[in-house]
C-alpha positions in Angstrom: 175.1 129.5 161.7 178.5 131.2 162.1 180.5 130.3 165.1 182.8 133.3 166.0 185.5 132.2 168.4 186.0 134.9 171.2 182.8 136.6 170.2 179.8 134.1 170.1 177.5 132.9 167.3 175.9 134.9 164.6 174.7 138.2 166.2 174.7 136.7 169.7 177.7 138.0 171.6 179.5 136.9 174.8 178.3 139.2 177.6 174.7 139.4 176.6 172.0 138.8 179.2 169.2 136.3 178.9 166.8 139.0 177.7 169.1 139.9 174.9 169.3 136.3 173.7 165.5 135.8 174.1 164.9 139.0 172.0 166.8 137.4 169.1 165.9 133.7 169.5 162.8 133.7 171.5 162.1 131.7 174.7 164.3 128.6 175.0 162.8 125.1 174.8 164.3 124.3 178.1 165.8 126.4 180.9 167.6 125.1 184.0 170.4 125.7 186.5 173.5 123.5 186.5 175.5 122.4 189.6 177.3 125.8 189.7 174.0 127.7 189.6 174.6 128.9 186.1 171.5 129.3 183.9 171.4 127.0 180.8 169.2 127.7 177.8 168.5 124.9 175.3 167.2 125.6 171.8 166.3 122.2 170.4 165.7 123.1 166.7 169.0 125.0 166.6 170.9 122.4 168.6 172.3 125.2 170.7 173.1 125.4 174.4 173.9 128.7 176.1 175.5 129.1 179.5 174.9 132.3 181.5 177.4 132.5 184.3 176.0 133.0 187.8 179.2 134.6 189.1 179.3 137.1 186.2 175.8 138.5 186.7 174.3 135.8 184.4 176.1 136.9 181.2 176.3 134.6 178.2 179.8 133.1 178.4 179.7 129.6 176.8 178.1 127.9 173.8 177.7 124.3 172.7 176.3 123.3 169.4 175.9 120.2 167.2 174.0 122.1 164.5 175.0 120.6 161.1 174.8 124.2 159.6 177.5 125.5 162.0 180.5 126.9 160.4 183.8 128.2 161.9 186.1 130.4 159.8 184.0 129.7 156.7 184.2 125.9 157.0 181.4 123.5 157.9 182.5 121.3 160.8 179.7 119.0 162.1 180.0 115.6 160.5 183.4 116.4 159.0 186.6 114.5 159.5 188.1 115.8 162.8 191.8 115.7 161.7 191.0 117.7 158.6 189.0 120.3 160.6 191.8 120.7 163.1 194.4 121.0 160.3 192.4 123.7 158.6 191.9 125.6 161.8 195.6 125.3 162.6 196.3 126.8 159.2 194.1 129.7 160.1 195.8 130.5 163.4 194.5 128.0 165.9 198.1 126.8 166.5 198.1 124.8 169.7 195.6 121.9 170.4 195.4 119.8 173.5 193.8 116.4 172.9 191.9 114.3 175.5 190.2 111.0 174.9 187.2 109.5 176.7 186.4 106.1 175.4 185.3 106.7 171.8 185.0 110.5 172.2 188.0 112.9 171.6 188.2 116.5 172.6 190.6 118.9 170.9 191.0 122.1 172.9 192.5 125.4 171.7 192.9 127.6 174.8 193.7 130.8 172.9 190.3 130.8 171.2 188.6 128.8 174.0 187.4 126.3 171.4 186.7 122.6 171.8 186.1 120.4 168.8 184.6 117.1 169.9 184.6 114.0 167.7 183.7 110.4 167.8 184.9 107.9 165.2 187.0 110.7 163.7 183.9 112.7 162.9 183.1 116.1 164.5 179.9 115.8 166.6 180.0 119.0 168.6 181.8 122.4 169.0 182.1 124.4 172.2 183.3 128.0 172.5 183.7 130.2 175.5 184.4 133.8 176.2 188.1 134.4 176.5 190.1 136.3 179.2 191.9 139.6 178.8 195.4 140.4 180.2 193.9 141.2 183.6 192.5 137.7 183.7 188.9 139.0 183.4 186.3 138.0 180.8 186.7 139.9 177.5 183.0 140.6 177.0 181.9 141.6 173.5 178.6 143.0 174.5 
């Protein structure tokens, strides 16, 4: 599973509609609306969560995964040491990271690539990526 910041995951691109995602992955294990009326798809076996934004005509705009096969820029991330992952991503152009800590969980956020690396006990447990914005402050859809 290849995480592609600014683009999506594997052949699933930011901007796709629910039907596009279902044509590739099938029907999700769970589908619901969040508090903002966005549609959420959960694929349990893949450990993937997709968000389709209500105010963007339900386009795929956000992804969360804890899949141990997930890679970003050719490196595995889940279960790896967070500081080492951040260091390698920094070397590959992810220059500025904002760090937030909640009890034992730490979020490292890179706004340029709209990427969050979440860790607990210094081990990466989850990655989140979102569609980025263009110079007009609109989503830069890839599909």
